[in-house]
BALOBA-1460 file (C-alpha; in Angstrom, 3 decimals):
// residues 356
<rec num="1" residu="m" x="9.294" y="-0.942" z="-23.466"/>
<rec num="2" residu="l" x="6.823" y="-2.371" z="-25.994"/>
<rec num="3" residu="d" x="7.844" y="-5.945" z="-25.142"/>
<rec num="4" residu="k" x="7.358" y="-5.269" z="-21.438"/>
<rec num="5" residu="l" x="3.958" y="-3.684" z="-22.090"/>
<rec num="6" residu="a" x="2.896" y="-6.637" z="-24.238"/>
<rec num="7" residu="g" x="3.871" y="-8.948" z="-21.393"/>
<rec num="8" residu="i" x="1.764" y="-6.916" z="-18.958"/>
<rec num="9" residu="e" x="-1.227" y="-7.085" z="-21.326"/>
<rec num="10" residu="n" x="-0.858" y="-10.867" z="-21.630"/>
<rec num="11" residu="r" x="-0.681" y="-11.179" z="-17.847"/>
<rec num="12" residu="w" x="-3.804" y="-9.011" z="-17.508"/>
<rec num="13" residu="i" x="-5.712" y="-11.226" z="-19.976"/>
<rec num="14" residu="e" x="-4.490" y="-14.340" z="-18.158"/>
<rec num="15" residu="i" x="-5.698" y="-13.009" z="-14.781"/>
<rec num="16" residu="g" x="-9.087" y="-12.174" z="-16.296"/>
<rec num="17" residu="e" x="-9.418" y="-15.780" z="-17.491"/>
<rec num="18" residu="q" x="-8.354" y="-17.166" z="-14.106"/>
<rec num="19" residu="m" x="-11.039" y="-15.084" z="-12.367"/>
<rec num="20" residu="t" x="-13.735" y="-16.989" z="-14.294"/>
<rec num="21" residu="d" x="-12.414" y="-20.362" z="-13.041"/>
<rec num="22" residu="p" x="-14.913" y="-21.869" z="-10.541"/>
<rec num="23" residu="n" x="-12.045" y="-23.183" z="-8.380"/>
<rec num="24" residu="v" x="-10.589" y="-19.674" z="-8.107"/>
<rec num="25" residu="i" x="-13.996" y="-18.138" z="-7.373"/>
<rec num="26" residu="a" x="-14.426" y="-20.648" z="-4.540"/>
<rec num="27" residu="d" x="-11.078" y="-19.560" z="-3.013"/>
<rec num="28" residu="m" x="-12.048" y="-16.098" z="-1.762"/>
<rec num="29" residu="k" x="-8.531" y="-15.113" z="-0.677"/>
<rec num="30" residu="k" x="-7.066" y="-15.970" z="-4.103"/>
<rec num="31" residu="f" x="-9.972" y="-14.340" z="-5.947"/>
<rec num="32" residu="i" x="-9.539" y="-11.073" z="-4.004"/>
<rec num="33" residu="k" x="-5.796" y="-11.025" z="-4.776"/>
<rec num="34" residu="l" x="-6.393" y="-11.663" z="-8.484"/>
<rec num="35" residu="s" x="-9.077" y="-8.949" z="-8.569"/>
<rec num="36" residu="k" x="-6.627" y="-6.475" z="-7.069"/>
<rec num="37" residu="d" x="-3.887" y="-7.471" z="-9.540"/>
<rec num="38" residu="y" x="-6.370" y="-7.112" z="-12.410"/>
<rec num="39" residu="r" x="-7.382" y="-3.598" z="-11.295"/>
<rec num="40" residu="d" x="-3.751" y="-2.568" z="-10.796"/>
<rec num="41" residu="l" x="-2.720" y="-3.675" z="-14.310"/>
<rec num="42" residu="e" x="-5.772" y="-2.288" z="-16.100"/>
<rec num="43" residu="p" x="-4.582" y="1.389" z="-16.306"/>
<rec num="44" residu="v" x="-1.299" y="0.208" z="-17.872"/>
<rec num="45" residu="v" x="-3.148" y="-1.927" z="-20.424"/>
<rec num="46" residu="v" x="-5.531" y="0.928" z="-21.328"/>
<rec num="47" residu="a" x="-2.562" y="3.300" z="-21.817"/>
<rec num="48" residu="y" x="-0.708" y="0.624" z="-23.846"/>
<rec num="49" residu="k" x="-3.659" y="0.158" z="-26.206"/>
<rec num="50" residu="e" x="-3.840" y="3.895" z="-26.857"/>
<rec num="51" residu="y" x="-0.053" y="4.035" z="-27.264"/>
<rec num="52" residu="k" x="-0.140" y="1.288" z="-29.930"/>
<rec num="53" residu="n" x="-2.922" y="3.121" z="-31.751"/>
<rec num="54" residu="v" x="-0.923" y="6.388" z="-31.687"/>
<rec num="55" residu="l" x="2.169" y="4.597" z="-33.059"/>
<rec num="56" residu="e" x="0.142" y="3.082" z="-35.922"/>
<rec num="57" residu="n" x="-1.402" y="6.468" z="-36.799"/>
<rec num="58" residu="e" x="2.037" y="8.104" z="-36.638"/>
<rec num="59" residu="t" x="3.390" y="5.576" z="-39.146"/>
<rec num="60" residu="s" x="0.432" y="6.222" z="-41.468"/>
<rec num="61" residu="a" x="0.876" y="10.003" z="-41.229"/>
<rec num="62" residu="r" x="4.586" y="9.728" z="-42.086"/>
<rec num="63" residu="e" x="3.778" y="7.551" z="-45.118"/>
<rec num="64" residu="i" x="1.234" y="10.095" z="-46.363"/>
<rec num="65" residu="i" x="3.756" y="12.932" z="-45.986"/>
<rec num="66" residu="a" x="6.380" y="10.916" z="-47.897"/>
<rec num="67" residu="t" x="4.149" y="9.762" z="-50.773"/>
<rec num="68" residu="e" x="1.149" y="12.110" z="-51.104"/>
<rec num="69" residu="k" x="1.125" y="14.569" z="-54.037"/>
<rec num="70" residu="d" x="-1.784" y="16.711" z="-52.833"/>
<rec num="71" residu="e" x="-0.222" y="19.527" z="-50.751"/>
<rec num="72" residu="d" x="-3.405" y="20.222" z="-48.761"/>
<rec num="73" residu="f" x="-3.690" y="16.587" z="-47.806"/>
<rec num="74" residu="k" x="0.011" y="16.517" z="-46.936"/>
<rec num="75" residu="d" x="-0.377" y="19.611" z="-44.711"/>
<rec num="76" residu="m" x="-3.233" y="17.920" z="-42.859"/>
<rec num="77" residu="a" x="-1.035" y="14.863" z="-42.307"/>
<rec num="78" residu="k" x="1.789" y="17.073" z="-40.979"/>
<rec num="79" residu="e" x="-0.585" y="18.766" z="-38.529"/>
<rec num="80" residu="e" x="-1.886" y="15.383" z="-37.374"/>
<rec num="81" residu="l" x="1.686" y="14.080" z="-37.028"/>
<rec num="82" residu="g" x="2.568" y="16.936" z="-34.674"/>
<rec num="83" residu="e" x="-0.426" y="16.125" z="-32.476"/>
<rec num="84" residu="l" x="0.394" y="12.408" z="-32.522"/>
<rec num="85" residu="i" x="4.022" y="12.975" z="-31.499"/>
<rec num="86" residu="a" x="2.920" y="15.210" z="-28.630"/>
<rec num="87" residu="r" x="0.415" y="12.598" z="-27.439"/>
<rec num="88" residu="k" x="3.002" y="9.824" z="-27.826"/>
<rec num="89" residu="n" x="5.434" y="11.705" z="-25.570"/>
<rec num="90" residu="e" x="2.685" y="12.258" z="-22.974"/>
<rec num="91" residu="l" x="1.765" y="8.580" z="-22.996"/>
<rec num="92" residu="e" x="5.389" y="7.473" z="-22.681"/>
<rec num="93" residu="e" x="5.842" y="9.590" z="-19.545"/>
<rec num="94" residu="s" x="2.589" y="8.425" z="-17.969"/>
<rec num="95" residu="i" x="3.321" y="4.779" z="-18.825"/>
<rec num="96" residu="k" x="6.732" y="5.032" z="-17.138"/>
<rec num="97" residu="i" x="4.982" y="6.144" z="-13.948"/>
<rec num="98" residu="l" x="2.250" y="3.492" z="-14.269"/>
<rec num="99" residu="m" x="4.877" y="0.755" z="-14.667"/>
<rec num="100" residu="i" x="6.579" y="1.601" z="-11.370"/>
<rec num="101" residu="p" x="5.698" y="-1.291" z="-9.024"/>
<rec num="102" residu="k" x="3.104" y="-0.157" z="-6.504"/>
<rec num="103" residu="d" x="3.624" y="-0.520" z="-2.796"/>
<rec num="104" residu="p" x="0.982" y="-3.128" z="-1.857"/>
<rec num="105" residu="e" x="0.394" y="-1.240" z="1.392"/>
<rec num="106" residu="d" x="-0.873" y="1.864" z="-0.437"/>
<rec num="107" residu="a" x="-4.366" y="0.473" z="-1.000"/>
<rec num="108" residu="k" x="-4.859" y="-0.279" z="2.694"/>
<rec num="109" residu="n" x="-6.759" y="1.635" z="5.346"/>
<rec num="110" residu="c" x="-4.689" y="3.112" z="8.158"/>
<rec num="111" residu="t" x="-4.428" y="4.142" z="11.788"/>
<rec num="112" residu="v" x="-3.219" y="7.679" z="12.511"/>
<rec num="113" residu="e" x="-1.663" y="8.625" z="15.850"/>
<rec num="114" residu="i" x="-1.086" y="12.281" z="16.759"/>
<rec num="115" residu="r" x="0.956" y="13.043" z="19.885"/>
<rec num="116" residu="a" x="1.815" y="16.428" z="21.379"/>
<rec num="117" residu="g" x="5.583" y="16.897" z="21.554"/>
<rec num="118" residu="t" x="7.705" y="19.734" z="22.893"/>
<rec num="119" residu="g" x="5.793" y="22.850" z="23.831"/>
<rec num="120" residu="g" x="3.465" y="21.845" z="26.674"/>
<rec num="121" residu="d" x="-0.113" y="23.113" z="26.365"/>
<rec num="122" residu="e" x="0.635" y="24.790" z="23.037"/>
<rec num="123" residu="a" x="1.763" y="21.429" z="21.590"/>
<rec num="124" residu="s" x="-1.563" y="19.882" z="22.686"/>
<rec num="125" residu="l" x="-3.478" y="22.716" z="21.021"/>
<rec num="126" residu="f" x="-1.444" y="22.186" z="17.839"/>
<rec num="127" residu="a" x="-2.192" y="18.436" z="17.942"/>
<rec num="128" residu="g" x="-5.859" y="19.452" z="18.009"/>
<rec num="129" residu="d" x="-5.315" y="21.675" z="14.960"/>
<rec num="130" residu="l" x="-3.705" y="18.777" z="13.085"/>
<rec num="131" residu="f" x="-6.584" y="16.454" z="13.982"/>
<rec num="132" residu="r" x="-9.063" y="19.024" z="12.674"/>
<rec num="133" residu="m" x="-6.994" y="19.379" z="9.484"/>
<rec num="134" residu="y" x="-7.074" y="15.626" z="8.857"/>
<rec num="135" residu="t" x="-10.775" y="15.434" z="9.758"/>
<rec num="136" residu="k" x="-11.598" y="18.086" z="7.144"/>
<rec num="137" residu="y" x="-9.358" y="16.395" z="4.561"/>
<rec num="138" residu="c" x="-10.984" y="12.997" z="5.155"/>
<rec num="139" residu="e" x="-14.415" y="14.588" z="4.773"/>
<rec num="140" residu="s" x="-13.366" y="16.052" z="1.406"/>
<rec num="141" residu="k" x="-12.223" y="12.573" z="0.263"/>
<rec num="142" residu="k" x="-15.432" y="10.899" z="1.540"/>
<rec num="143" residu="w" x="-13.333" y="8.722" z="3.853"/>
<rec num="144" residu="k" x="-14.634" y="7.379" z="7.157"/>
<rec num="145" residu="l" x="-12.789" y="8.530" z="10.294"/>
<rec num="146" residu="e" x="-13.288" y="6.649" z="13.561"/>
<rec num="147" residu="i" x="-11.684" y="7.711" z="16.849"/>
<rec num="148" residu="v" x="-9.977" y="4.945" z="18.852"/>
<rec num="149" residu="d" x="-8.495" y="6.748" z="21.845"/>
<rec num="150" residu="i" x="-8.165" y="10.297" z="23.185"/>
<rec num="151" residu="t" x="-6.122" y="11.940" z="25.925"/>
<rec num="152" residu="e" x="-7.163" y="15.578" z="26.123"/>
<rec num="153" residu="g" x="-4.821" y="18.490" z="26.887"/>
<rec num="154" residu="t" x="-5.263" y="20.557" z="30.042"/>
<rec num="155" residu="m" x="-6.086" y="23.721" z="28.043"/>
<rec num="156" residu="g" x="-7.651" y="22.090" z="25.010"/>
<rec num="157" residu="g" x="-6.448" y="20.031" z="22.095"/>
<rec num="158" residu="y" x="-4.981" y="16.584" z="22.687"/>
<rec num="159" residu="k" x="-1.934" y="15.103" z="24.355"/>
<rec num="160" residu="e" x="-2.657" y="12.093" z="22.171"/>
<rec num="161" residu="i" x="-5.378" y="11.063" z="19.741"/>
<rec num="162" residu="v" x="-5.592" y="7.824" z="17.745"/>
<rec num="163" residu="f" x="-8.061" y="7.260" z="14.916"/>
<rec num="164" residu="n" x="-8.729" y="4.871" z="12.043"/>
<rec num="165" residu="v" x="-9.333" y="6.022" z="8.464"/>
<rec num="166" residu="t" x="-11.056" y="3.809" z="5.896"/>
<rec num="167" residu="g" x="-11.531" y="4.499" z="2.196"/>
<rec num="168" residu="k" x="-9.805" y="4.203" z="-1.173"/>
<rec num="169" residu="e" x="-5.973" y="4.380" z="-1.246"/>
<rec num="170" residu="v" x="-5.988" y="5.801" z="2.288"/>
<rec num="171" residu="y" x="-2.532" y="4.697" z="3.439"/>
<rec num="172" residu="g" x="-0.947" y="5.523" z="0.078"/>
<rec num="173" residu="t" x="-2.179" y="9.115" z="0.520"/>
<rec num="174" residu="l" x="-1.736" y="9.767" z="4.243"/>
<rec num="175" residu="k" x="1.632" y="7.992" z="4.658"/>
<rec num="176" residu="y" x="3.369" y="11.250" z="3.698"/>
<rec num="177" residu="e" x="2.107" y="12.808" z="6.950"/>
<rec num="178" residu="s" x="4.309" y="10.630" z="9.180"/>
<rec num="179" residu="g" x="6.938" y="12.641" z="11.027"/>
<rec num="180" residu="v" x="7.370" y="15.712" z="13.223"/>
<rec num="181" residu="h" x="5.147" y="18.702" z="12.473"/>
<rec num="182" residu="r" x="6.418" y="22.006" z="13.897"/>
<rec num="183" residu="v" x="4.334" y="25.099" z="14.667"/>
<rec num="184" residu="q" x="5.568" y="28.675" z="15.142"/>
<rec num="185" residu="r" x="3.041" y="31.102" z="16.627"/>
<rec num="186" residu="v" x="2.181" y="33.245" z="19.650"/>
<rec num="187" residu="p" x="0.493" y="30.973" z="22.240"/>
<rec num="188" residu="k" x="-2.717" y="32.111" z="23.918"/>
<rec num="189" residu="t" x="-0.870" y="32.081" z="27.246"/>
<rec num="190" residu="e" x="1.924" y="34.376" z="25.986"/>
<rec num="191" residu="t" x="1.478" y="37.897" z="27.430"/>
<rec num="192" residu="q" x="4.380" y="39.605" z="25.618"/>
<rec num="193" residu="g" x="3.499" y="38.514" z="22.083"/>
<rec num="194" residu="r" x="6.572" y="36.318" z="21.559"/>
<rec num="195" residu="v" x="6.503" y="33.578" z="18.939"/>
<rec num="196" residu="h" x="7.030" y="30.084" z="20.383"/>
<rec num="197" residu="t" x="7.956" y="26.874" z="18.590"/>
<rec num="198" residu="s" x="6.107" y="23.674" z="19.468"/>
<rec num="199" residu="a" x="5.768" y="20.296" z="17.823"/>
<rec num="200" residu="a" x="3.523" y="17.269" z="17.404"/>
<rec num="201" residu="t" x="4.348" y="13.847" z="16.036"/>
<rec num="202" residu="v" x="2.158" y="12.102" z="13.472"/>
<rec num="203" residu="a" x="2.429" y="8.358" z="12.826"/>
<rec num="204" residu="v" x="0.479" y="6.731" z="9.990"/>
<rec num="205" residu="l" x="0.294" y="2.927" z="10.230"/>
<rec num="206" residu="p" x="-0.979" y="0.669" z="7.426"/>
<rec num="207" residu="e" x="-3.862" y="-1.561" z="8.445"/>
<rec num="208" residu="a" x="-2.753" y="-5.129" z="9.069"/>
<rec num="209" residu="d" x="-5.055" y="-7.873" z="7.843"/>
<rec num="210" residu="e" x="-5.592" y="-10.828" z="10.134"/>
<rec num="211" residu="f" x="-3.544" y="-13.062" z="7.825"/>
<rec num="212" residu="d" x="-0.694" y="-10.487" z="7.899"/>
<rec num="213" residu="i" x="-0.254" y="-10.758" z="11.665"/>
<rec num="214" residu="t" x="-1.197" y="-13.702" z="13.881"/>
<rec num="215" residu="l" x="-1.556" y="-12.663" z="17.507"/>
<rec num="216" residu="n" x="-1.097" y="-15.278" z="20.222"/>
<rec num="217" residu="p" x="-3.675" y="-14.577" z="22.984"/>
<rec num="218" residu="s" x="-1.223" y="-15.800" z="25.623"/>
<rec num="219" residu="d" x="1.143" y="-12.952" z="24.637"/>
<rec num="220" residu="i" x="-1.462" y="-10.260" z="25.358"/>
<rec num="221" residu="r" x="-2.333" y="-8.920" z="28.813"/>
<rec num="222" residu="k" x="-5.773" y="-7.309" z="28.967"/>
<rec num="223" residu="d" x="-6.718" y="-4.736" z="31.607"/>
<rec num="224" residu="t" x="-10.067" y="-2.964" z="31.967"/>
<rec num="225" residu="y" x="-10.715" y="0.372" z="33.654"/>
<rec num="226" residu="c" x="-13.228" y="3.216" z="33.794"/>
<rec num="227" residu="a" x="-12.967" y="5.615" z="30.896"/>
<rec num="228" residu="s" x="-12.304" y="9.296" z="31.525"/>
<rec num="229" residu="g" x="-13.473" y="12.384" z="29.688"/>
<rec num="230" residu="p" x="-16.748" y="13.188" z="27.906"/>
<rec num="231" residu="g" x="-19.238" y="10.576" z="26.865"/>
<rec num="232" residu="g" x="-21.984" y="10.317" z="29.471"/>
<rec num="233" residu="q" x="-22.327" y="8.677" z="32.859"/>
<rec num="234" residu="s" x="-21.884" y="5.085" z="31.661"/>
<rec num="235" residu="v" x="-18.502" y="5.922" z="30.126"/>
<rec num="236" residu="n" x="-17.128" y="7.021" z="33.487"/>
<rec num="237" residu="t" x="-18.765" y="4.431" z="35.747"/>
<rec num="238" residu="t" x="-18.373" y="1.129" z="33.896"/>
<rec num="239" residu="y" x="-15.197" y="-0.807" z="33.158"/>
<rec num="240" residu="s" x="-15.515" y="-0.353" z="29.403"/>
<rec num="241" residu="a" x="-12.025" y="1.014" z="28.638"/>
<rec num="242" residu="i" x="-9.417" y="-1.481" z="27.455"/>
<rec num="243" residu="r" x="-5.636" y="-1.578" z="27.824"/>
<rec num="244" residu="l" x="-3.737" y="-4.263" z="25.900"/>
<rec num="245" residu="t" x="-0.059" y="-5.039" z="26.533"/>
<rec num="246" residu="h" x="1.795" y="-7.195" z="24.025"/>
<rec num="247" residu="e" x="4.398" y="-8.915" z="26.211"/>
<rec num="248" residu="p" x="6.980" y="-9.878" z="23.505"/>
<rec num="249" residu="t" x="7.266" y="-6.304" z="22.118"/>
<rec num="250" residu="g" x="6.127" y="-4.207" z="25.088"/>
<rec num="251" residu="i" x="3.578" y="-2.391" z="22.897"/>
<rec num="252" residu="v" x="0.676" y="-0.918" z="24.883"/>
<rec num="253" residu="v" x="-2.646" y="0.045" z="23.290"/>
<rec num="254" residu="t" x="-5.628" y="1.675" z="24.977"/>
<rec num="255" residu="c" x="-9.163" y="2.318" z="23.752"/>
<rec num="256" residu="q" x="-11.948" y="4.058" z="25.638"/>
<rec num="257" residu="d" x="-13.988" y="5.691" z="22.899"/>
<rec num="258" residu="e" x="-16.905" y="3.232" z="22.954"/>
<rec num="259" residu="k" x="-19.352" y="2.483" z="25.790"/>
<rec num="260" residu="s" x="-19.098" y="-1.229" z="24.988"/>
<rec num="261" residu="q" x="-16.070" y="-3.102" z="26.323"/>
<rec num="262" residu="l" x="-16.267" y="-5.526" z="23.388"/>
<rec num="263" residu="k" x="-16.181" y="-2.697" z="20.824"/>
<rec num="264" residu="n" x="-13.216" y="-1.112" z="22.594"/>
<rec num="265" residu="l" x="-11.467" y="-4.496" z="22.658"/>
<rec num="266" residu="n" x="-11.982" y="-4.988" z="18.905"/>
<rec num="267" residu="k" x="-10.635" y="-1.495" z="18.154"/>
<rec num="268" residu="a" x="-7.653" y="-1.978" z="20.463"/>
<rec num="269" residu="m" x="-6.826" y="-5.351" z="18.879"/>
<rec num="270" residu="g" x="-6.866" y="-3.701" z="15.448"/>
<rec num="271" residu="v" x="-4.448" y="-0.967" z="16.532"/>
<rec num="272" residu="l" x="-2.197" y="-3.526" z="18.268"/>
<rec num="273" residu="r" x="-2.087" y="-5.632" z="15.112"/>
<rec num="274" residu="n" x="-1.199" y="-2.520" z="13.076"/>
<rec num="275" residu="r" x="1.630" y="-1.505" z="15.432"/>
<rec num="276" residu="i" x="3.178" y="-4.978" z="15.436"/>
<rec num="277" residu="y" x="2.864" y="-5.139" z="11.667"/>
<rec num="278" residu="e" x="4.535" y="-1.733" z="11.434"/>
<rec num="279" residu="l" x="7.669" y="-3.098" z="13.148"/>
<rec num="280" residu="e" x="8.204" y="-5.438" z="10.192"/>
<rec num="281" residu="y" x="7.038" y="-2.898" z="7.625"/>
<rec num="282" residu="q" x="9.488" y="-0.322" z="8.997"/>
<rec num="283" residu="k" x="12.392" y="-2.668" z="8.183"/>
<rec num="284" residu="h" x="11.164" y="-2.643" z="4.564"/>
<rec num="285" residu="m" x="10.942" y="1.182" z="4.637"/>
<rec num="286" residu="d" x="14.458" y="1.475" z="6.086"/>
<rec num="287" residu="v" x="15.832" y="-0.499" z="3.130"/>
<rec num="288" residu="i" x="14.062" y="1.911" z="0.758"/>
<rec num="289" residu="a" x="15.406" y="4.904" z="2.677"/>
<rec num="290" residu="s" x="18.974" y="3.643" z="2.299"/>
<rec num="291" residu="k" x="18.563" y="3.705" z="-1.501"/>
<rec num="292" residu="r" x="16.648" y="6.942" z="-1.793"/>
<rec num="293" residu="k" x="18.018" y="10.485" z="-1.617"/>
<rec num="294" residu="t" x="14.731" y="11.942" z="-0.388"/>
<rec num="295" residu="m" x="12.869" y="10.818" z="2.710"/>
<rec num="296" residu="v" x="9.479" y="11.327" z="1.140"/>
<rec num="297" residu="s" x="7.630" y="8.304" z="2.483"/>
<rec num="298" residu="t" x="10.013" y="6.386" z="4.705"/>
<rec num="299" residu="g" x="7.859" y="6.983" z="7.759"/>
<rec num="300" residu="d" x="10.762" y="8.245" z="9.876"/>
<rec num="301" residu="r" x="8.911" y="9.642" z="12.887"/>
<rec num="302" residu="s" x="11.931" y="11.557" z="14.173"/>
<rec num="303" residu="a" x="12.298" y="13.590" z="10.976"/>
<rec num="304" residu="k" x="10.998" y="17.172" z="10.980"/>
<rec num="305" residu="i" x="8.843" y="17.183" z="7.874"/>
<rec num="306" residu="r" x="6.780" y="20.372" z="7.987"/>
<rec num="307" residu="t" x="6.630" y="23.825" z="9.610"/>
<rec num="308" residu="y" x="3.438" y="25.855" z="10.102"/>
<rec num="309" residu="n" x="4.369" y="29.520" z="10.648"/>
<rec num="310" residu="w" x="1.364" y="31.555" z="11.810"/>
<rec num="311" residu="p" x="2.910" y="35.093" z="11.757"/>
<rec num="312" residu="q" x="3.935" y="34.678" z="8.103"/>
<rec num="313" residu="g" x="0.895" y="32.589" z="7.137"/>
<rec num="314" residu="r" x="3.106" y="29.988" z="5.504"/>
<rec num="315" residu="v" x="3.535" y="26.223" z="5.503"/>
<rec num="316" residu="t" x="6.860" y="24.681" z="4.450"/>
<rec num="317" residu="d" x="7.384" y="20.995" z="3.674"/>
<rec num="318" residu="h" x="11.095" y="20.432" z="4.185"/>
<rec num="319" residu="r" x="11.317" y="17.184" z="2.193"/>
<rec num="320" residu="v" x="10.571" y="18.858" z="-1.143"/>
<rec num="321" residu="n" x="11.346" y="22.499" z="-0.235"/>
<rec num="322" residu="l" x="7.717" y="23.455" z="-0.883"/>
<rec num="323" residu="t" x="6.471" y="26.694" z="0.712"/>
<rec num="324" residu="l" x="2.834" y="27.793" z="0.468"/>
<rec num="325" residu="y" x="1.385" y="31.034" z="1.838"/>
<rec num="326" residu="n" x="-2.125" y="29.766" z="2.518"/>
<rec num="327" residu="l" x="-1.827" y="28.422" z="6.061"/>
<rec num="328" residu="p" x="-5.498" y="29.013" z="7.067"/>
<rec num="329" residu="s" x="-6.682" y="27.012" z="4.056"/>
<rec num="330" residu="i" x="-4.221" y="24.176" z="4.751"/>
<rec num="331" residu="i" x="-5.201" y="23.957" z="8.425"/>
<rec num="332" residu="d" x="-8.778" y="23.811" z="7.151"/>
<rec num="333" residu="g" x="-7.943" y="20.531" z="5.412"/>
<rec num="334" residu="n" x="-6.740" y="21.653" z="1.979"/>
<rec num="335" residu="i" x="-3.509" y="19.616" z="1.943"/>
<rec num="336" residu="q" x="-3.945" y="17.954" z="-1.466"/>
<rec num="337" residu="e" x="-1.372" y="20.200" z="-3.184"/>
<rec num="338" residu="i" x="1.269" y="19.196" z="-0.630"/>
<rec num="339" residu="i" x="0.458" y="15.491" z="-0.981"/>
<rec num="340" residu="d" x="0.473" y="15.726" z="-4.807"/>
<rec num="341" residu="t" x="3.940" y="17.341" z="-4.740"/>
<rec num="342" residu="l" x="5.251" y="14.621" z="-2.420"/>
<rec num="343" residu="q" x="3.796" y="11.879" z="-4.623"/>
<rec num="344" residu="v" x="5.471" y="13.365" z="-7.712"/>
<rec num="345" residu="a" x="8.798" y="13.537" z="-5.841"/>
<rec num="346" residu="e" x="8.484" y="9.934" z="-4.695"/>
<rec num="347" residu="n" x="7.559" y="8.731" z="-8.192"/>
<rec num="348" residu="a" x="10.624" y="10.512" z="-9.573"/>
<rec num="349" residu="e" x="12.835" y="8.733" z="-7.039"/>
<rec num="350" residu="r" x="11.238" y="5.362" z="-7.738"/>
<rec num="351" residu="l" x="11.610" y="5.921" z="-11.488"/>
<rec num="352" residu="k" x="15.337" y="6.521" z="-10.991"/>
<rec num="353" residu="e" x="15.545" y="3.238" z="-9.081"/>
<rec num="354" residu="e" x="13.759" y="1.401" z="-11.877"/>
<rec num="355" residu="m" x="15.977" y="2.952" z="-14.580"/>
<rec num="356" residu="a" x="19.220" y="2.300" z="-12.657"/>
């Protein structure tokens, strides 16, 4: 491990030197990539430097214990040795995790799509609950949330809502939310108090940069129409809403959130680029899924990932068999504990892959 860590430190130093090269600075695309690589390697290098220091101090403590005549001094060395060994073990575990290759998509922003599934009006209401949950969570992370498109339910909530999230490590955090979310509760329309089961599907798509996906304008059919729903008179009377159809894949994207047709077009193009990019990215995820026992972050939209049971006040994530009895708090956006557990499970799986 020490040889591998030394190699990482040398690479980190090399990247730092390259970033001062005027030719590299002039090439913005290359400079941005090197900056990202430098930031990604830095935590490993910092941990490696501390690890080397701990190893050197451990050697010194052992020498003192073996050669020192003064018993008090020897006892102090023994106490220090115990602390050093404990810290060494901690660093070794954290370094193993830090050395797992990162998914380059994790640092990206993302588009989130929530769609009501089985359950009629109750599914739309649940989709609204999920949107509120993610809105509150994004607020707690200081992330920016921007709505792209909305189709409201007949009794509230949403049949479909699409929104963009921008911030630090957004996709790497929210990707665990992809899949089928199931709700068990008594609907407002239920007169006999029976518990119904409904569902909503969440899809989290990594943001595609323009150099990731090149869209041919001749492949895209653009239609304009009057927006529906709230937003003022101009929203409903001008042809500001956009519908894009990508002919080769059949993907359709709509956007009607803005009053400006140009703004809606830009948003719709971004979502279209993300969805096309996802087709290729999903192939990569399928390969990972074939190697991995858990389906923690494969993005399988058909998989039932979580159940929200209102009568029992519990939330169960089926991928890691995690059950929490704080449903109101979770629906209020406090989902960090669930995401942390999923990240630990995924890191464990990836560590097994690296060690195999």
